[in-house]
N, C-alpha and C positions, 0 to 999 in steps of 0.2 A: 114848474117848481123844481123838478129834478135837475133841469138844465142850469138853473140859477145856483143851486147847491153845488153842482159839479164845477161851475165856473169859480165859485168862491174857494173851493178846495183845491183847485188847480192853479190859482193865481198866486204866485209867490209873494207879491206885494201885500195882498190881503192876509195871507198866512203869517207873514213877518210882522205886520201890525198887530194881528191877534195874539201872536206869541209875545210881543212886547208888552201888551196890555196885561196878559196873564202873568208875565214875569214881574211887572211892577206891582200888581196886586199881591202876588205871593211874597215879594220882598217887604211890602208894607205890613202884611199880616205877621210875618216872621219878626219884624222889628217891634211890633206891638206886643207880641208874646215875650220877647226878650226884655222889654221894659217892665212888664208885669212881674217877670221872674226877678229882676233886679230889685224892684220895690219890695217884694216878699222877703228877699234876702236881707234887705236893709232893715225891715221891721223885725225880723227874727234876731238880727244882731242887736238892735236896741232893746228887745225883750231880754236877751241874755245878759246884757250889761246891767239892766235894772234889777234882774234877779240876783246877780252877783252882789250888787249894792245892798239889796234887801237882806241877803244871807249874812253879809258882813255886819250890818247893823244889828241883826238878831244875835249874832255871835258876841258882839261887843256888849249888848244889853244883858245877855245871859251870863257874861263873865263878871258883871258887877254884883256886889252884895245887894240884897233887897232894898235896904234903906237908900243906898246911893243910886240905885236904879229909879226909885220913886222920885228922888230929888231931881235927877237928870230929866226924867220924863215929865216932871211937873213944869219944867221950864219950856217944854214944847207944847203943853196943852193950852187951850184958849179959854179955859173955864173961869 
């Protein structure tokens, strides 16, 4: 068993193939993490944009007099 292990560790071809496999797995894992980070950033950007629109609508509604606000909101209700 020790002789087999020594042969694997001293054979440059086996070590090279092992290093290539480890490098490929590491690169794939790194790319997966980068993709997840990009998706989180994309979702955060979309949430920020929707929050800005929500704030803008609330400011517009708050600027209207009460009667005009009821009339405008009545056109949006489905009642």
